[in-house]
C-alpha positions as CSV (number, residue, x, y, z in Angstrom):
1,M,3.5,-10.8,-32.5
2,T,0.3,-11.2,-30.5
3,P,-0.4,-8.0,-28.5
4,R,0.2,-8.5,-24.8
5,K,-2.6,-7.1,-22.5
6,V,-1.8,-5.4,-19.2
7,L,-4.6,-4.2,-16.8
8,V,-3.3,-1.3,-14.5
9,V,-5.5,-0.8,-11.4
10,H,-5.3,1.9,-8.8
11,Y,-7.4,4.3,-6.6
12,A,-6.8,7.8,-7.7
13,S,-6.7,9.5,-4.3
14,P,-7.1,13.2,-4.2
15,S,-3.4,13.6,-3.2
16,G,-2.4,12.4,-6.5
17,Q,0.9,10.7,-5.5
18,L,0.1,7.0,-6.4
19,R,-1.4,8.2,-9.7
20,E,2.1,9.9,-10.7
21,V,3.9,6.5,-9.6
22,I,1.6,4.4,-11.6
23,R,1.8,6.5,-14.8
24,K,5.6,6.8,-14.7
25,L,5.9,3.0,-14.0
26,S,3.4,2.2,-16.8
27,A,4.7,4.6,-19.5
28,P,7.1,2.2,-21.0
29,L,4.3,-0.3,-21.5
30,A,2.0,2.3,-23.1
31,E,4.9,3.3,-25.4
32,A,5.5,-0.3,-26.6
33,G,3.6,-1.0,-29.7
34,H,2.9,-4.5,-28.8
35,I,1.4,-3.9,-25.5
36,E,-2.2,-3.0,-24.8
37,V,-2.6,-0.9,-21.4
38,R,-5.9,-0.7,-19.9
39,E,-6.2,1.5,-16.8
40,L,-8.9,0.9,-14.2
41,I,-9.4,3.7,-11.7
42,L,-11.3,2.7,-8.5
43,R,-14.0,5.2,-7.7
44,P,-15.8,4.7,-4.2
45,K,-19.4,5.5,-4.3
46,A,-19.0,7.6,-1.2
47,A,-15.9,9.6,-1.9
48,Y,-13.1,10.0,0.7
49,P,-12.2,13.6,1.5
50,F,-8.8,15.2,1.1
51,P,-7.8,16.8,3.4
52,W,-9.4,14.5,5.9
53,P,-11.4,15.9,9.0
54,V,-9.3,14.4,11.9
55,L,-12.2,12.4,13.5
56,Q,-13.2,11.1,10.1
57,F,-9.6,10.1,9.4
58,F,-9.3,8.1,12.5
59,D,-12.8,6.7,12.4
60,T,-11.8,4.9,9.1
61,F,-9.3,2.4,10.8
62,P,-11.7,-0.1,12.0
63,E,-13.0,-0.7,8.5
64,C,-9.6,-0.8,7.2
65,I,-8.0,-3.2,9.6
66,Y,-11.0,-5.7,9.2
67,L,-11.0,-5.3,5.5
68,D,-14.7,-4.2,5.2
69,P,-15.2,-3.2,1.6
70,P,-16.9,-0.1,0.7
71,E,-19.0,0.1,-2.4
72,L,-17.4,0.9,-5.7
73,E,-18.8,2.4,-8.8
74,P,-19.0,-0.2,-11.7
75,L,-15.6,-1.6,-12.6
76,G,-16.3,-2.1,-16.1
77,L,-15.2,-5.6,-16.2
78,D,-17.2,-8.5,-17.5
79,G,-15.2,-11.3,-15.6
80,G,-14.3,-13.1,-18.8
81,E,-11.5,-11.0,-19.9
82,R,-7.8,-12.1,-19.5
83,F,-4.7,-10.2,-19.2
84,D,-1.2,-11.2,-19.4
85,L,-0.5,-9.2,-16.3
86,V,-2.2,-6.9,-13.7
87,I,-0.3,-4.1,-12.1
88,L,-2.2,-3.2,-8.7
89,G,-1.2,0.1,-7.1
90,Y,-2.3,0.9,-3.8
91,Q,-1.8,3.2,-0.7
92,V,-1.5,1.9,2.9
93,W,-4.3,3.0,5.3
94,F,-3.7,2.1,9.0
95,L,-1.4,-0.9,8.1
96,S,-4.0,-2.2,5.5
97,P,-4.5,-1.8,2.0
98,S,-6.7,1.2,1.2
99,L,-10.3,0.7,1.3
100,P,-10.9,1.0,-2.2
101,T,-8.2,-1.6,-2.9
102,T,-9.8,-4.0,-0.5
103,A,-13.3,-3.6,-2.2
104,F,-11.6,-4.3,-5.5
105,L,-9.8,-7.6,-4.3
106,K,-13.1,-8.9,-2.9
107,N,-15.2,-8.1,-5.8
108,P,-16.3,-11.3,-7.6
109,L,-15.7,-9.7,-11.1
110,A,-12.1,-8.8,-10.1
111,Q,-11.4,-12.2,-8.7
112,S,-12.5,-13.6,-11.9
113,V,-10.1,-11.4,-13.8
114,L,-7.2,-12.1,-11.2
115,K,-7.5,-16.0,-11.4
116,D,-4.4,-17.5,-12.7
117,T,-3.1,-14.1,-13.6
118,P,0.6,-12.7,-12.6
119,V,0.2,-9.7,-10.5
120,V,2.8,-6.9,-9.7
121,T,1.9,-4.7,-6.6
122,V,2.9,-1.2,-6.3
123,I,2.9,0.5,-3.0
124,A,3.5,4.3,-2.4
125,C,3.2,5.2,1.3
126,R,5.4,6.1,4.4
127,D,7.7,3.2,5.5
128,M,5.3,1.0,7.3
129,W,3.8,-1.3,4.5
130,L,4.6,-4.9,5.7
131,M,1.3,-5.7,7.2
132,A,-0.8,-4.2,4.5
133,Q,1.2,-6.4,2.0
134,E,0.5,-9.5,3.9
135,R,-3.2,-8.9,3.6
136,V,-3.1,-8.1,0.0
137,K,-1.1,-11.4,-0.6
138,E,-3.8,-13.2,1.4
139,L,-6.6,-11.7,-0.9
140,L,-4.6,-12.3,-4.2
141,A,-4.2,-15.9,-3.1
142,K,-7.8,-16.2,-2.4
143,A,-8.5,-14.9,-5.9
144,G,-6.0,-17.4,-7.3
145,A,-3.7,-14.7,-8.6
146,R,0.1,-15.1,-8.7
147,L,2.2,-12.5,-7.1
148,V,5.2,-12.0,-9.3
149,G,6.6,-8.7,-8.2
150,N,6.3,-5.8,-5.5
151,V,7.4,-2.2,-5.9
152,V,7.6,-0.2,-2.7
153,L,8.3,3.7,-2.9
154,V,8.3,5.2,0.7
155,D,8.4,8.8,2.1
156,E,11.5,10.6,1.9
157,A,11.0,11.9,5.5
158,G,12.0,8.4,7.1
159,S,10.2,6.7,10.0
160,L,10.5,9.6,12.6
161,G,9.7,12.5,10.2
162,S,7.0,10.8,8.4
163,F,5.2,10.1,11.8
164,L,4.3,13.8,11.8
165,A,4.7,14.6,8.1
166,T,2.3,12.3,6.6
167,P,-0.7,12.7,8.9
168,L,-0.5,16.5,8.8
169,W,-0.5,16.1,5.0
170,M,-3.6,14.0,5.1
171,L,-5.3,16.3,7.6
172,T,-4.3,19.8,5.8
173,G,-3.7,18.8,2.2
174,K,-0.3,20.4,2.3
175,R,2.9,18.4,2.1
176,G,5.3,20.8,3.8
177,P,8.0,21.3,5.0
178,R,7.1,22.9,8.3
179,L,8.6,24.8,10.9
180,G,11.5,25.7,8.8
181,G,12.2,22.1,8.1
182,L,11.8,20.5,11.5
183,I,8.9,18.6,10.1
184,P,10.2,17.6,6.7
185,R,8.2,17.4,3.4
186,A,5.7,14.5,3.2
187,G,5.5,12.0,0.4
188,V,7.8,10.3,-1.9
189,K,10.8,12.1,-3.5
190,P,9.9,13.1,-7.2
191,E,13.3,11.7,-8.2
192,Q,12.1,8.3,-6.7
193,I,9.0,8.5,-8.6
194,D,10.6,9.3,-11.9
195,A,13.0,6.3,-11.3
196,S,10.2,3.9,-11.0
197,R,10.0,4.1,-14.8
198,R,12.9,1.3,-14.7
199,F,10.2,-1.2,-13.4
200,G,8.0,-0.5,-16.5
201,E,11.0,-0.9,-18.8
202,R,11.9,-4.4,-17.3
203,I,8.2,-5.6,-17.5
204,A,7.9,-4.4,-21.1
205,Q,11.1,-6.1,-22.0
206,V,10.0,-9.4,-20.6
207,L,6.6,-9.0,-22.3
208,S,8.3,-8.2,-25.7
209,R,10.5,-11.3,-25.4
210,E,7.4,-13.5,-24.4
211,Q,9.5,-14.6,-21.5
212,P,7.6,-16.1,-18.4
213,L,6.4,-13.7,-15.7
214,D,7.6,-15.2,-12.4
215,A,9.2,-14.1,-9.2
216,G,12.4,-13.0,-11.0
217,L,10.6,-10.3,-12.9
218,L,11.9,-7.2,-11.0
219,R,15.0,-8.9,-9.2
220,D,18.1,-6.8,-8.9
221,L,16.3,-3.4,-9.6
222,G,16.0,-2.3,-6.0
223,A,12.3,-2.5,-5.9
224,V,11.9,-3.3,-2.2
225,R,13.8,-2.4,0.9
226,V,12.7,-3.9,4.3
227,N,13.3,-1.9,7.4
228,T,13.5,-4.9,9.9
229,Q,13.2,-2.6,12.8
230,L,9.5,-1.9,12.0
231,I,8.4,-5.5,11.8
232,A,7.6,-6.0,15.5
233,T,6.3,-2.3,15.5
234,E,3.8,-3.1,12.9
235,R,2.8,-6.2,14.3
236,A,2.1,-4.6,17.7
237,A,0.4,-1.7,16.1
238,R,-1.9,-4.1,14.1
239,R,-2.9,-5.9,17.3
240,S,-3.9,-2.6,18.8
241,F,-5.9,-1.7,15.7
242,L,-7.7,-5.1,15.7
243,A,-8.7,-4.5,19.5
244,W,-9.9,-1.1,19.2
245,G,-11.3,-1.6,15.9
246,A,-13.5,-4.6,17.1
247,L,-14.8,-2.2,19.9
248,L,-15.7,0.4,17.5
249,R,-17.4,-1.7,15.1
250,K,-19.6,-3.0,18.0
251,L,-20.6,0.7,18.7
252,G,-21.9,1.4,15.2
253,K,-21.0,2.0,11.5
254,Q,-18.4,4.3,10.2
255,G,-19.4,7.9,10.9
256,S,-21.9,7.2,13.7
257,R,-22.1,9.3,16.7
258,A,-21.6,6.6,19.1
259,R,-18.2,6.0,17.8
260,Q,-16.8,9.6,18.1
261,P,-15.9,9.5,21.7
262,V,-14.2,6.3,21.6
263,V,-12.2,7.6,18.6
264,M,-11.1,10.7,20.4
265,I,-10.0,8.4,23.3
266,Y,-8.1,6.2,20.9
267,I,-6.3,9.0,19.4
268,V,-5.1,10.0,22.8
269,F,-4.1,6.5,23.4
270,L,-2.3,6.2,20.1
271,V,-0.2,9.4,20.6
272,L,0.9,8.1,24.0
273,L,1.9,4.7,22.7
274,L,3.9,6.2,19.8
275,I,5.8,8.6,22.3
276,T,6.5,6.1,25.0
277,V,6.4,2.4,24.2
278,L,7.6,2.5,20.6
279,P,10.8,4.4,21.1
280,A,11.5,2.0,24.0
281,S,10.8,-1.0,21.7
282,A,13.0,0.5,19.1
283,L,15.9,0.7,21.5
284,L,15.5,-2.8,22.7
285,K,15.5,-4.0,19.1
286,T,18.8,-2.2,18.5
287,L,20.5,-3.5,21.5
288,T,19.3,-7.1,20.8
289,A,20.1,-7.1,16.9
290,P,23.5,-8.5,17.1
291,L,21.9,-11.6,19.0
292,L,19.3,-12.1,16.4
293,R,21.2,-11.9,13.1
294,A,19.9,-15.1,11.5
295,R,16.3,-14.2,12.5
296,I,16.4,-10.7,11.1
297,A,18.0,-11.9,7.9
298,A,15.2,-14.6,7.5
299,Q,12.6,-11.8,8.1
300,R,14.1,-9.5,5.7
301,A,14.2,-12.2,3.0
302,Y,10.6,-13.1,3.5
303,F,9.2,-9.7,3.4
304,S,11.4,-8.8,0.5
305,E,9.7,-11.5,-1.7
306,P,9.1,-11.7,-4.6
307,S,11.0,-8.8,-5.9
308,G,14.2,-9.3,-3.7
309,S,16.0,-7.0,-1.3
């Protein structure tokens, strides 16, 4: 049997969570004797801190939302290499793919490798990932890649709990829980990370049988669960990020002093938005859900693709 080649790409953030997910998922591939697994770790030339200083954390969102790629260390790709599959793991930063992920997807060498190649995306984040995956789908399409699967692992704290728990983790470096459990533990459950091995087992099985890698690759494995109540919330938040991000980009580059006062104003605006408008919006969506069943079902089906609900 001709060895199958798989490229596993991810940004190894200092929190380490995505690295755990990727290694658990890719273990069955590495264990298979007929599959060659190559790991590509994305390394920005200017490393991102962990924990993040609060102003620097929020000052990152304009570049995230406008997909402005940072410089990466050399990828070690020659552009002519071909792989049977690319597994792309990424985190979500401000409803967008992480900046190292954006830089990879916009890199000409990476685009050459991705062309005509099946791709499985793997996301580990809090439960707001829909708009980020839309951007990744667009960038993959521009590179000529074929998205055949998506795996999403979300924080155990849920929407409300992760609203506090995840930023505190990023800003302090500690997962929690805090306040006697009032603020839950941040991050994906270890059991959920361990269970992600099943996706690698399915991929290894399909590769070993030399079956086609298509949209049925990860069906019926529970790879994706779409929280339809968050669709409108993510769209509204993205519009806000675009508007404020445009203003901040006009004031200067990331880290410039001219941006800091506006960043602080935006933090206050964001907190007020999240504690007033978004709860009212969630209540309205709950009340109107019975009238919009068909539309909600269509949205769930769309965002679940290609792995299914």
